[in-house]
N, CA, C and O atoms as a Tripos MOL2 file, in Angstrom:
@<TRIPOS>MOLECULE
protein
  272   271    68     0     0
PROTEIN
NO_CHARGES

@<TRIPOS>ATOM
      1 N         -21.3650  -26.8270  -23.5130 N.3       1 MET1
      2 CA        -19.9720  -26.6800  -23.4740 C.3       1 MET1
      3 C         -19.1810  -25.3150  -22.7040 C.2       1 MET1
      4 O         -19.2480  -24.2070  -23.2360 O.2       1 MET1
      5 N         -18.8200  -25.4170  -22.0780 N.am      2 PRO2
      6 CA        -18.4710  -24.2770  -21.1520 C.3       2 PRO2
      7 C         -17.3680  -23.1290  -21.8990 C.2       2 PRO2
      8 O         -16.4110  -23.4920  -22.5840 O.2       2 PRO2
      9 N         -17.6890  -21.7900  -21.6360 N.am      3 PRO3
     10 CA        -17.0510  -21.0400  -22.6370 C.3       3 PRO3
     11 C         -15.5630  -21.1660  -21.8740 C.2       3 PRO3
     12 O         -15.1590  -21.5170  -20.7650 O.2       3 PRO3
     13 N         -14.9520  -20.6360  -23.2110 N.am      4 GLU4
     14 CA        -13.4390  -20.5150  -23.0250 C.3       4 GLU4
     15 C         -12.9180  -19.5490  -22.4100 C.2       4 GLU4
     16 O         -13.6130  -18.5680  -22.6720 O.2       4 GLU4
     17 N         -11.7810  -19.1600  -21.4920 N.am      5 PHE5
     18 CA        -10.6580  -18.5510  -20.6300 C.3       5 PHE5
     19 C          -9.2840  -18.7490  -20.8310 C.2       5 PHE5
     20 O          -8.7040  -19.6440  -21.4450 O.2       5 PHE5
     21 N          -8.8260  -17.7190  -20.1830 N.am      6 GLU6
     22 CA         -7.5340  -17.7700  -20.0370 C.3       6 GLU6
     23 C          -6.8970  -18.4350  -19.1350 C.2       6 GLU6
     24 O          -7.0910  -17.7040  -18.1640 O.2       6 GLU6
     25 N          -6.2860  -19.2800  -18.7630 N.am      7 ALA7
     26 CA         -5.5520  -19.5310  -17.8650 C.3       7 ALA7
     27 C          -3.9930  -20.0080  -17.6010 C.2       7 ALA7
     28 O          -3.4240  -20.7830  -18.3690 O.2       7 ALA7
     29 N          -3.4690  -19.5400  -16.6100 N.am      8 LYS8
     30 CA         -2.2550  -20.2010  -16.4200 C.3       8 LYS8
     31 C          -1.9250  -21.4780  -15.4500 C.2       8 LYS8
     32 O          -2.5240  -21.8060  -14.4260 O.2       8 LYS8
     33 N          -0.8570  -22.0680  -16.0370 N.am      9 LEU9
     34 CA         -0.3420  -23.4530  -15.0130 C.3       9 LEU9
     35 C           0.7670  -22.9560  -14.5830 C.2       9 LEU9
     36 O           1.5910  -22.5990  -15.4250 O.2       9 LEU9
     37 N           1.0760  -22.8020  -13.1030 N.am     10 VAL10
     38 CA          1.6810  -22.5570  -12.3080 C.3      10 VAL10
     39 C           2.2750  -23.6430  -11.6960 C.2      10 VAL10
     40 O           3.4820  -23.6360  -11.4550 O.2      10 VAL10
     41 N           1.5050  -24.6500  -11.3950 N.am     11 LYS11
     42 CA          1.8370  -25.7180  -10.1300 C.3      11 LYS11
     43 C           1.6010  -26.9240  -10.4760 C.2      11 LYS11
     44 O           0.4390  -27.0300  -10.8680 O.2      11 LYS11
     45 N           2.2010  -27.9310  -10.5110 N.am     12 ARG12
     46 CA          1.6630  -29.3120  -10.8100 C.3      12 ARG12
     47 C           1.5340  -29.8970   -9.4810 C.2      12 ARG12
     48 O           2.6050  -30.0400   -8.8920 O.2      12 ARG12
     49 N           0.4250  -30.2870   -8.8330 N.am     13 GLY13
     50 CA          0.5100  -30.9140   -6.8370 C.3      13 GLY13
     51 C           1.0220  -29.5780   -6.4340 C.2      13 GLY13
     52 O           0.5240  -28.5130   -6.7990 O.2      13 GLY13
     53 N           2.1940  -29.7270   -5.5480 N.am     14 SER14
     54 CA          2.9880  -28.8740   -4.8980 C.3      14 SER14
     55 C           4.1470  -28.0700   -5.4000 C.2      14 SER14
     56 O           4.8400  -27.1870   -4.8940 O.2      14 SER14
     57 N           4.1230  -28.8100   -6.8460 N.am     15 GLU15
     58 CA          5.6540  -28.4500   -7.4740 C.3      15 GLU15
     59 C           5.2010  -27.2840   -8.4560 C.2      15 GLU15
     60 O           4.3520  -27.2870   -9.3480 O.2      15 GLU15
     61 N           6.2180  -26.0920   -7.9020 N.am     16 THR16
     62 CA          6.3520  -24.7180   -9.2240 C.3      16 THR16
     63 C           6.9000  -25.5820  -10.4060 C.2      16 THR16
     64 O           7.9570  -26.2120  -10.4300 O.2      16 THR16
     65 N           6.1150  -25.4920  -11.2140 N.am     17 LEU17
     66 CA          6.6730  -25.4630  -12.4970 C.3      17 LEU17
     67 C           7.5290  -24.4520  -13.4780 C.2      17 LEU17
     68 O           7.2000  -23.2960  -13.7430 O.2      17 LEU17
     69 N           8.6390  -25.1060  -13.9350 N.am     18 ARG18
     70 CA          9.6230  -24.4390  -14.9640 C.3      18 ARG18
     71 C           9.8120  -24.9200  -15.7910 C.2      18 ARG18
     72 O          10.1820  -26.0790  -15.6070 O.2      18 ARG18
     73 N           9.7270  -24.4900  -17.1390 N.am     19 VAL19
     74 CA         10.0440  -24.9690  -18.4450 C.3      19 VAL19
     75 C          11.5210  -24.1130  -19.1280 C.2      19 VAL19
     76 O          11.6630  -22.9790  -19.5850 O.2      19 VAL19
     77 N          12.1520  -24.8800  -18.9980 N.am     20 GLY20
     78 CA         13.3390  -24.0360  -19.7980 C.3      20 GLY20
     79 C          13.6870  -24.0700  -21.0460 C.2      20 GLY20
     80 O          13.9620  -23.0620  -21.6960 O.2      20 GLY20
     81 N          13.7030  -25.0710  -21.4230 N.am     21 THR21
     82 CA         14.0290  -26.1680  -22.9840 C.3      21 THR21
     83 C          12.3950  -26.5710  -23.7540 C.2      21 THR21
     84 O          11.2530  -26.7500  -23.3310 O.2      21 THR21
     85 N          13.0280  -26.5820  -24.9990 N.am     22 GLU22
     86 CA         11.3670  -27.1980  -25.7770 C.3      22 GLU22
     87 C          11.3680  -28.4030  -25.6570 C.2      22 GLU22
     88 O          10.2180  -28.8220  -25.7880 O.2      22 GLU22
     89 N          12.3520  -29.4850  -25.4010 N.am     23 ALA23
     90 CA         12.2120  -30.5220  -25.0350 C.3      23 ALA23
     91 C          11.3160  -30.7050  -23.6860 C.2      23 ALA23
     92 O          10.6410  -31.7320  -23.6090 O.2      23 ALA23
     93 N          11.2810  -29.9190  -22.7970 N.am     24 GLU24
     94 CA         10.7970  -29.6730  -21.3980 C.3      24 GLU24
     95 C           9.3910  -29.6940  -22.0680 C.2      24 GLU24
     96 O           8.6660  -30.6880  -22.0680 O.2      24 GLU24
     97 N           9.0430  -28.3670  -22.7030 N.am     25 SER25
     98 CA          7.6600  -27.8280  -23.0990 C.3      25 SER25
     99 C           6.9940  -29.0800  -23.8350 C.2      25 SER25
    100 O           5.8830  -29.4810  -23.4900 O.2      25 SER25
    101 N           7.4590  -29.4620  -24.4910 N.am     26 SER26
    102 CA          7.1690  -30.7420  -25.4210 C.3      26 SER26
    103 C           6.4420  -31.9880  -24.6960 C.2      26 SER26
    104 O           5.4470  -32.6370  -25.0190 O.2      26 SER26
    105 N           7.2540  -32.0680  -23.6760 N.am     27 SER27
    106 CA          7.1000  -33.4290  -22.7920 C.3      27 SER27
    107 C           6.0110  -32.8250  -21.5710 C.2      27 SER27
    108 O           5.1820  -33.5980  -21.0900 O.2      27 SER27
    109 N           6.0720  -31.6590  -21.2040 N.am     28 LEU28
    110 CA          5.0470  -31.3190  -20.1350 C.3      28 LEU28
    111 C           3.5670  -31.2970  -20.9190 C.2      28 LEU28
    112 O           2.6770  -31.8750  -20.2940 O.2      28 LEU28
    113 N           3.1560  -30.6680  -22.2940 N.am     29 LEU29
    114 CA          1.9530  -30.7240  -23.0880 C.3      29 LEU29
    115 C           1.8420  -31.8310  -23.1740 C.2      29 LEU29
    116 O           0.7280  -32.1860  -22.7910 O.2      29 LEU29
    117 N           2.7660  -33.0150  -23.6620 N.am     30 ALA30
    118 CA          2.1500  -34.2620  -23.9810 C.3      30 ALA30
    119 C           1.3380  -34.9820  -22.8450 C.2      30 ALA30
    120 O           0.2660  -35.5720  -22.9810 O.2      30 ALA30
    121 N           2.0610  -34.8150  -21.7110 N.am     31 GLU31
    122 CA          1.7350  -35.1810  -20.4350 C.3      31 GLU31
    123 C           0.1920  -34.6370  -19.9780 C.2      31 GLU31
    124 O          -0.7340  -35.3200  -19.5400 O.2      31 GLU31
    125 N           0.2280  -33.2290  -20.2210 N.am     32 LEU32
    126 CA         -1.0460  -32.5420  -20.0630 C.3      32 LEU32
    127 C          -2.2210  -32.7230  -20.9600 C.2      32 LEU32
    128 O          -3.3680  -32.5180  -20.5630 O.2      32 LEU32
    129 N          -1.8780  -33.1870  -22.4210 N.am     33 GLU33
    130 CA         -3.0090  -33.5250  -23.1850 C.3      33 GLU33
    131 C          -3.9470  -34.5480  -22.3330 C.2      33 GLU33
    132 O          -5.1480  -34.3870  -22.1140 O.2      33 GLU33
    133 N          -3.1540  -35.6090  -21.9100 N.am     34 SER34
    134 CA         -3.8430  -36.9650  -21.4810 C.3      34 SER34
    135 C          -4.7280  -36.4360  -20.1000 C.2      34 SER34
    136 O          -5.7580  -37.0430  -19.8090 O.2      34 SER34
    137 N          -4.3890  -35.5790  -19.4850 N.am     35 LEU35
    138 CA         -5.2100  -35.1680  -18.2560 C.3      35 LEU35
    139 C          -6.0210  -34.6950  -18.0760 C.2      35 LEU35
    140 O          -6.2260  -33.8110  -18.9070 O.2      35 LEU35
    141 N          -6.8950  -34.7960  -17.1820 N.am     36 PRO36
    142 CA         -8.3260  -33.5160  -16.8130 C.3      36 PRO36
    143 C          -7.6260  -32.1930  -16.4180 C.2      36 PRO36
    144 O          -6.5110  -31.9370  -15.9630 O.2      36 PRO36
    145 N          -8.6890  -31.4590  -16.7590 N.am     37 PHE37
    146 CA         -8.0820  -29.7290  -16.0570 C.3      37 PHE37
    147 C          -8.9840  -29.6960  -14.9840 C.2      37 PHE37
    148 O         -10.1700  -29.9780  -15.1560 O.2      37 PHE37
    149 N          -8.4070  -29.2930  -13.6020 N.am     38 VAL38
    150 CA         -9.3950  -28.8330  -12.9260 C.3      38 VAL38
    151 C          -8.9050  -27.5380  -12.3590 C.2      38 VAL38
    152 O          -7.7990  -27.3910  -11.8390 O.2      38 VAL38
    153 N          -9.9860  -26.4400  -12.5270 N.am     39 VAL39
    154 CA        -10.0030  -25.2080  -11.6970 C.3      39 VAL39
    155 C          -9.5260  -25.2570  -10.1240 C.2      39 VAL39
    156 O         -10.2150  -25.8690   -9.3080 O.2      39 VAL39
    157 N          -8.3990  -24.6300   -9.7600 N.am     40 ALA40
    158 CA         -8.4650  -24.6520   -8.4910 C.3      40 ALA40
    159 C          -8.8250  -23.2720   -7.7340 C.2      40 ALA40
    160 O          -9.0450  -23.1890   -6.5260 O.2      40 ALA40
    161 N          -8.8410  -22.4430   -8.4490 N.am     41 ALA41
    162 CA         -8.9810  -20.9130   -7.6810 C.3      41 ALA41
    163 C          -9.0740  -20.1730   -9.2390 C.2      41 ALA41
    164 O          -8.4650  -20.1870  -10.3090 O.2      41 ALA41
    165 N         -10.1400  -19.5890   -8.6720 N.am     42 VAL42
    166 CA        -10.7270  -18.0670   -9.6970 C.3      42 VAL42
    167 C         -10.2660  -16.9950   -8.7430 C.2      42 VAL42
    168 O         -10.5740  -16.9420   -7.5520 O.2      42 VAL42
    169 N          -9.2600  -15.8920   -9.5890 N.am     43 ALA43
    170 CA         -9.2950  -14.6120   -9.1110 C.3      43 ALA43
    171 C          -9.8940  -13.6440   -9.6920 C.2      43 ALA43
    172 O          -9.4190  -13.2850  -10.7690 O.2      43 ALA43
    173 N         -10.8790  -13.0670   -9.2620 N.am     44 THR44
    174 CA        -11.1440  -11.7080   -9.7880 C.3      44 THR44
    175 C         -11.1620  -10.6420   -8.9970 C.2      44 THR44
    176 O         -11.1680  -10.8260   -7.7800 O.2      44 THR44
    177 N         -11.1740   -9.2410   -9.5610 N.am     45 ARG45
    178 CA        -10.6010   -8.3800   -8.6720 C.3      45 ARG45
    179 C         -11.3440   -6.9480   -9.4750 C.2      45 ARG45
    180 O         -11.3970   -6.8760  -10.7030 O.2      45 ARG45
    181 N         -11.7960   -6.0440   -8.7120 N.am     46 GLU46
    182 CA        -12.4310   -4.8860   -9.4280 C.3      46 GLU46
    183 C         -11.0600   -3.7730  -10.1660 C.2      46 GLU46
    184 O         -10.0590   -3.4030   -9.5520 O.2      46 GLU46
    185 N         -11.4450   -3.4040  -11.7290 N.am     47 ARG47
    186 CA        -10.4370   -2.4690  -11.6360 C.3      47 ARG47
    187 C         -10.9740   -0.8510  -11.7160 C.2      47 ARG47
    188 O         -12.0710   -0.6280  -12.2290 O.2      47 ARG47
    189 N         -10.2900    0.0670  -11.2770 N.am     48 ARG48
    190 CA        -10.9730    1.4490  -11.3510 C.3      48 ARG48
    191 C         -10.0230    2.2200  -12.5380 C.2      48 ARG48
    192 O          -8.7980    2.3210  -12.6110 O.2      48 ARG48
    193 N         -10.9880    2.6690  -13.3450 N.am     49 ARG49
    194 CA        -10.7120    3.4590  -14.5670 C.3      49 ARG49
    195 C         -10.9450    4.6990  -14.2640 C.2      49 ARG49
    196 O         -12.0570    4.7000  -13.7350 O.2      49 ARG49
    197 N         -10.4670    5.9270  -14.3020 N.am     50 SER50
    198 CA        -10.8700    7.0200  -14.4830 C.3      50 SER50
    199 C         -10.9460    7.5920  -15.5030 C.2      50 SER50
    200 O         -10.0060    7.4550  -16.2850 O.2      50 SER50
    201 N         -11.8730    8.2850  -15.8110 N.am     51 ALA51
    202 CA        -12.0790    9.2620  -17.1930 C.3      51 ALA51
    203 C         -10.8860    9.7560  -17.5810 C.2      51 ALA51
    204 O          -9.9050    9.9920  -16.8750 O.2      51 ALA51
    205 N         -11.0620    9.9400  -19.0780 N.am     52 PRO52
    206 CA         -9.8710   10.7740  -19.1950 C.3      52 PRO52
    207 C         -10.1440   12.5450  -19.2250 C.2      52 PRO52
    208 O         -11.1770   13.1520  -19.5060 O.2      52 PRO52
    209 N          -9.1760   12.9230  -18.9350 N.am     53 PRO53
    210 CA         -9.1690   14.5860  -18.4800 C.3      53 PRO53
    211 C         -10.2330   15.6400  -19.6120 C.2      53 PRO53
    212 O          -9.8630   15.4030  -20.7620 O.2      53 PRO53
    213 N         -11.1360   16.4540  -19.6080 N.am     54 PRO54
    214 CA        -11.5280   17.1770  -20.7960 C.3      54 PRO54
    215 C         -10.5900   17.8950  -21.4740 C.2      54 PRO54
    216 O          -9.5260   18.2730  -20.9830 O.2      54 PRO54
    217 N         -11.0520   18.1470  -22.8850 N.am     55 PHE55
    218 CA        -10.6420   18.7740  -23.6120 C.3      55 PHE55
    219 C         -10.1980   20.6700  -23.1430 C.2      55 PHE55
    220 O         -10.9780   21.6220  -23.1030 O.2      55 PHE55
    221 N          -9.2470   20.6590  -22.9610 N.am     56 ILE56
    222 CA         -9.0630   22.3170  -22.9590 C.3      56 ILE56
    223 C          -9.1500   22.8680  -24.2630 C.2      56 ILE56
    224 O          -9.3350   22.1120  -25.2170 O.2      56 ILE56
    225 N          -9.0310   24.1770  -24.4340 N.am     57 THR57
    226 CA         -9.0200   24.7630  -25.5630 C.3      57 THR57
    227 C          -7.7570   24.5640  -26.5010 C.2      57 THR57
    228 O          -7.8830   24.5370  -27.7250 O.2      57 THR57
    229 N          -6.4110   24.4110  -25.8010 N.am     58 SER58
    230 CA         -5.1340   24.5130  -26.7250 C.3      58 SER58
    231 C          -5.1850   23.0980  -27.1150 C.2      58 SER58
    232 O          -4.8180   22.8680  -28.2670 O.2      58 SER58
    233 N          -5.5520   22.1230  -26.4170 N.am     59 LYS59
    234 CA         -5.4180   20.5250  -26.5810 C.3      59 LYS59
    235 C          -6.4730   20.6650  -28.3270 C.2      59 LYS59
    236 O          -6.0420   20.6610  -29.4800 O.2      59 LYS59
    237 N          -7.9980   20.7800  -27.7840 N.am     60 LEU60
    238 CA         -8.8710   20.8150  -28.5830 C.3      60 LEU60
    239 C          -8.4680   21.4040  -30.1850 C.2      60 LEU60
    240 O          -8.8330   20.8360  -31.2140 O.2      60 LEU60
    241 N          -7.6250   22.6820  -30.1430 N.am     61 GLN61
    242 CA         -7.0250   23.0680  -31.5660 C.3      61 GLN61
    243 C          -6.0120   22.5210  -32.0050 C.2      61 GLN61
    244 O          -5.7260   22.4670  -33.2020 O.2      61 GLN61
    245 N          -5.2280   21.9650  -30.9140 N.am     62 GLN62
    246 CA         -4.1870   20.7240  -31.7370 C.3      62 GLN62
    247 C          -4.7180   19.9100  -32.1310 C.2      62 GLN62
    248 O          -4.2340   19.6140  -33.2230 O.2      62 GLN62
    249 N          -5.9830   18.9380  -31.7160 N.am     63 GLN63
    250 CA         -6.5880   17.6790  -32.3620 C.3      63 GLN63
    251 C          -7.2150   18.1460  -33.5700 C.2      63 GLN63
    252 O          -7.2100   17.3860  -34.5390 O.2      63 GLN63
    253 N          -7.7680   19.3110  -33.6650 N.am     64 ALA64
    254 CA         -8.4890   20.0950  -35.1740 C.3      64 ALA64
    255 C          -7.6050   19.9270  -36.3540 C.2      64 ALA64
    256 O          -7.9390   19.4510  -37.4390 O.2      64 ALA64
    257 N          -6.2730   20.4380  -35.9620 N.am     65 ARG65
    258 CA         -5.5740   20.2300  -36.9270 C.3      65 ARG65
    259 C          -5.5580   19.3460  -37.9720 C.2      65 ARG65
    260 O          -5.7280   18.1660  -37.6630 O.2      65 ARG65
    261 N          -5.3670   19.6590  -39.3500 N.am     66 PHE66
    262 CA         -5.3080   18.6640  -40.0780 C.3      66 PHE66
    263 C          -3.7260   18.3610  -40.5520 C.2      66 PHE66
    264 O          -3.0670   19.3750  -40.3240 O.2      66 PHE66
    265 N          -2.9830   17.4050  -41.0790 N.am     67 SER67
    266 CA         -1.4000   17.6280  -41.6670 C.3      67 SER67
    267 C          -2.1130   17.2020  -42.9600 C.2      67 SER67
    268 O          -2.9870   16.4270  -43.3470 O.2      67 SER67
    269 N          -0.9900   18.4270  -43.5590 N.am     68 ARG68
    270 CA         -1.4940   18.2540  -45.2580 C.3      68 ARG68
    271 C          -0.2420   17.8240  -46.1070 C.2      68 ARG68
    272 O          -0.3510   17.6430  -47.3200 O.2      68 ARG68
@<TRIPOS>BOND
     1     1     2 1
     2     2     3 1
     3     3     4 2
     4     3     5 am
     5     5     6 1
     6     6     7 1
     7     7     8 2
     8     7     9 am
     9     9    10 1
    10    10    11 1
    11    11    12 2
    12    11    13 am
    13    13    14 1
    14    14    15 1
    15    15    16 2
    16    15    17 am
    17    17    18 1
    18    18    19 1
    19    19    20 2
    20    19    21 am
    21    21    22 1
    22    22    23 1
    23    23    24 2
    24    23    25 am
    25    25    26 1
    26    26    27 1
    27    27    28 2
    28    27    29 am
    29    29    30 1
    30    30    31 1
    31    31    32 2
    32    31    33 am
    33    33    34 1
    34    34    35 1
    35    35    36 2
    36    35    37 am
    37    37    38 1
    38    38    39 1
    39    39    40 2
    40    39    41 am
    41    41    42 1
    42    42    43 1
    43    43    44 2
    44    43    45 am
    45    45    46 1
    46    46    47 1
    47    47    48 2
    48    47    49 am
    49    49    50 1
    50    50    51 1
    51    51    52 2
    52    51    53 am
    53    53    54 1
    54    54    55 1
    55    55    56 2
    56    55    57 am
    57    57    58 1
    58    58    59 1
    59    59    60 2
    60    59    61 am
    61    61    62 1
    62    62    63 1
    63    63    64 2
    64    63    65 am
    65    65    66 1
    66    66    67 1
    67    67    68 2
    68    67    69 am
    69    69    70 1
    70    70    71 1
    71    71    72 2
    72    71    73 am
    73    73    74 1
    74    74    75 1
    75    75    76 2
    76    75    77 am
    77    77    78 1
    78    78    79 1
    79    79    80 2
    80    79    81 am
    81    81    82 1
    82    82    83 1
    83    83    84 2
    84    83    85 am
    85    85    86 1
    86    86    87 1
    87    87    88 2
    88    87    89 am
    89    89    90 1
    90    90    91 1
    91    91    92 2
    92    91    93 am
    93    93    94 1
    94    94    95 1
    95    95    96 2
    96    95    97 am
    97    97    98 1
    98    98    99 1
    99    99   100 2
   100    99   101 am
   101   101   102 1
   102   102   103 1
   103   103   104 2
   104   103   105 am
   105   105   106 1
   106   106   107 1
   107   107   108 2
   108   107   109 am
   109   109   110 1
   110   110   111 1
   111   111   112 2
   112   111   113 am
   113   113   114 1
   114   114   115 1
   115   115   116 2
   116   115   117 am
   117   117   118 1
   118   118   119 1
   119   119   120 2
   120   119   121 am
   121   121   122 1
   122   122   123 1
   123   123   124 2
   124   123   125 am
   125   125   126 1
   126   126   127 1
   127   127   128 2
   128   127   129 am
   129   129   130 1
   130   130   131 1
   131   131   132 2
   132   131   133 am
   133   133   134 1
   134   134   135 1
   135   135   136 2
   136   135   137 am
   137   137   138 1
   138   138   139 1
   139   139   140 2
   140   139   141 am
   141   141   142 1
   142   142   143 1
   143   143   144 2
   144   143   145 am
   145   145   146 1
   146   146   147 1
   147   147   148 2
   148   147   149 am
   149   149   150 1
   150   150   151 1
   151   151   152 2
   152   151   153 am
   153   153   154 1
   154   154   155 1
   155   155   156 2
   156   155   157 am
   157   157   158 1
   158   158   159 1
   159   159   160 2
   160   159   161 am
   161   161   162 1
   162   162   163 1
   163   163   164 2
   164   163   165 am
   165   165   166 1
   166   166   167 1
   167   167   168 2
   168   167   169 am
   169   169   170 1
   170   170   171 1
   171   171   172 2
   172   171   173 am
   173   173   174 1
   174   174   175 1
   175   175   176 2
   176   175   177 am
   177   177   178 1
   178   178   179 1
   179   179   180 2
   180   179   181 am
   181   181   182 1
   182   182   183 1
   183   183   184 2
   184   183   185 am
   185   185   186 1
   186   186   187 1
   187   187   188 2
   188   187   189 am
   189   189   190 1
   190   190   191 1
   191   191   192 2
   192   191   193 am
   193   193   194 1
   194   194   195 1
   195   195   196 2
   196   195   197 am
   197   197   198 1
   198   198   199 1
   199   199   200 2
   200   199   201 am
   201   201   202 1
   202   202   203 1
   203   203   204 2
   204   203   205 am
   205   205   206 1
   206   206   207 1
   207   207   208 2
   208   207   209 am
   209   209   210 1
   210   210   211 1
   211   211   212 2
   212   211   213 am
   213   213   214 1
   214   214   215 1
   215   215   216 2
   216   215   217 am
   217   217   218 1
   218   218   219 1
   219   219   220 2
   220   219   221 am
   221   221   222 1
   222   222   223 1
   223   223   224 2
   224   223   225 am
   225   225   226 1
   226   226   227 1
   227   227   228 2
   228   227   229 am
   229   229   230 1
   230   230   231 1
   231   231   232 2
   232   231   233 am
   233   233   234 1
   234   234   235 1
   235   235   236 2
   236   235   237 am
   237   237   238 1
   238   238   239 1
   239   239   240 2
   240   239   241 am
   241   241   242 1
   242   242   243 1
   243   243   244 2
   244   243   245 am
   245   245   246 1
   246   246   247 1
   247   247   248 2
   248   247   249 am
   249   249   250 1
   250   250   251 1
   251   251   252 2
   252   251   253 am
   253   253   254 1
   254   254   255 1
   255   255   256 2
   256   255   257 am
   257   257   258 1
   258   258   259 1
   259   259   260 2
   260   259   261 am
   261   261   262 1
   262   262   263 1
   263   263   264 2
   264   263   265 am
   265   265   266 1
   266   266   267 1
   267   267   268 2
   268   267   269 am
   269   269   270 1
   270   270   271 1
   271   271   272 2
@<TRIPOS>SUBSTRUCTURE
     1 MET1         2 RESIDUE 1 A MET
     2 PRO2         6 RESIDUE 1 A PRO
     3 PRO3        10 RESIDUE 1 A PRO
     4 GLU4        14 RESIDUE 1 A GLU
     5 PHE5        18 RESIDUE 1 A PHE
     6 GLU6        22 RESIDUE 1 A GLU
     7 ALA7        26 RESIDUE 1 A ALA
     8 LYS8        30 RESIDUE 1 A LYS
     9 LEU9        34 RESIDUE 1 A LEU
    10 VAL10       38 RESIDUE 1 A VAL
    11 LYS11       42 RESIDUE 1 A LYS
    12 ARG12       46 RESIDUE 1 A ARG
    13 GLY13       50 RESIDUE 1 A GLY
    14 SER14       54 RESIDUE 1 A SER
    15 GLU15       58 RESIDUE 1 A GLU
    16 THR16       62 RESIDUE 1 A THR
    17 LEU17       66 RESIDUE 1 A LEU
    18 ARG18       70 RESIDUE 1 A ARG
    19 VAL19       74 RESIDUE 1 A VAL
    20 GLY20       78 RESIDUE 1 A GLY
    21 THR21       82 RESIDUE 1 A THR
    22 GLU22       86 RESIDUE 1 A GLU
    23 ALA23       90 RESIDUE 1 A ALA
    24 GLU24       94 RESIDUE 1 A GLU
    25 SER25       98 RESIDUE 1 A SER
    26 SER26      102 RESIDUE 1 A SER
    27 SER27      106 RESIDUE 1 A SER
    28 LEU28      110 RESIDUE 1 A LEU
    29 LEU29      114 RESIDUE 1 A LEU
    30 ALA30      118 RESIDUE 1 A ALA
    31 GLU31      122 RESIDUE 1 A GLU
    32 LEU32      126 RESIDUE 1 A LEU
    33 GLU33      130 RESIDUE 1 A GLU
    34 SER34      134 RESIDUE 1 A SER
    35 LEU35      138 RESIDUE 1 A LEU
    36 PRO36      142 RESIDUE 1 A PRO
    37 PHE37      146 RESIDUE 1 A PHE
    38 VAL38      150 RESIDUE 1 A VAL
    39 VAL39      154 RESIDUE 1 A VAL
    40 ALA40      158 RESIDUE 1 A ALA
    41 ALA41      162 RESIDUE 1 A ALA
    42 VAL42      166 RESIDUE 1 A VAL
    43 ALA43      170 RESIDUE 1 A ALA
    44 THR44      174 RESIDUE 1 A THR
    45 ARG45      178 RESIDUE 1 A ARG
    46 GLU46      182 RESIDUE 1 A GLU
    47 ARG47      186 RESIDUE 1 A ARG
    48 ARG48      190 RESIDUE 1 A ARG
    49 ARG49      194 RESIDUE 1 A ARG
    50 SER50      198 RESIDUE 1 A SER
    51 ALA51      202 RESIDUE 1 A ALA
    52 PRO52      206 RESIDUE 1 A PRO
    53 PRO53      210 RESIDUE 1 A PRO
    54 PRO54      214 RESIDUE 1 A PRO
    55 PHE55      218 RESIDUE 1 A PHE
    56 ILE56      222 RESIDUE 1 A ILE
    57 THR57      226 RESIDUE 1 A THR
    58 SER58      230 RESIDUE 1 A SER
    59 LYS59      234 RESIDUE 1 A LYS
    60 LEU60      238 RESIDUE 1 A LEU
    61 GLN61      242 RESIDUE 1 A GLN
    62 GLN62      246 RESIDUE 1 A GLN
    63 GLN63      250 RESIDUE 1 A GLN
    64 ALA64      254 RESIDUE 1 A ALA
    65 ARG65      258 RESIDUE 1 A ARG
    66 PHE66      262 RESIDUE 1 A PHE
    67 SER67      266 RESIDUE 1 A SER
    68 ARG68      270 RESIDUE 1 A ARG
């Protein structure tokens, strides 16, 4: 069994999907449940995260205070 992943459905064939009402969403959901899912593309990208700045004396003192 393949692992679960999050996906977004944005197109059906060449048609961009727009769901406006609950009735449209229920009919689309009923239609999709009977069809096989095919992954057309996988987008991966690197995320750069910088380290938090180091504690300076005043920030360290503020963090050490306890509220009473």
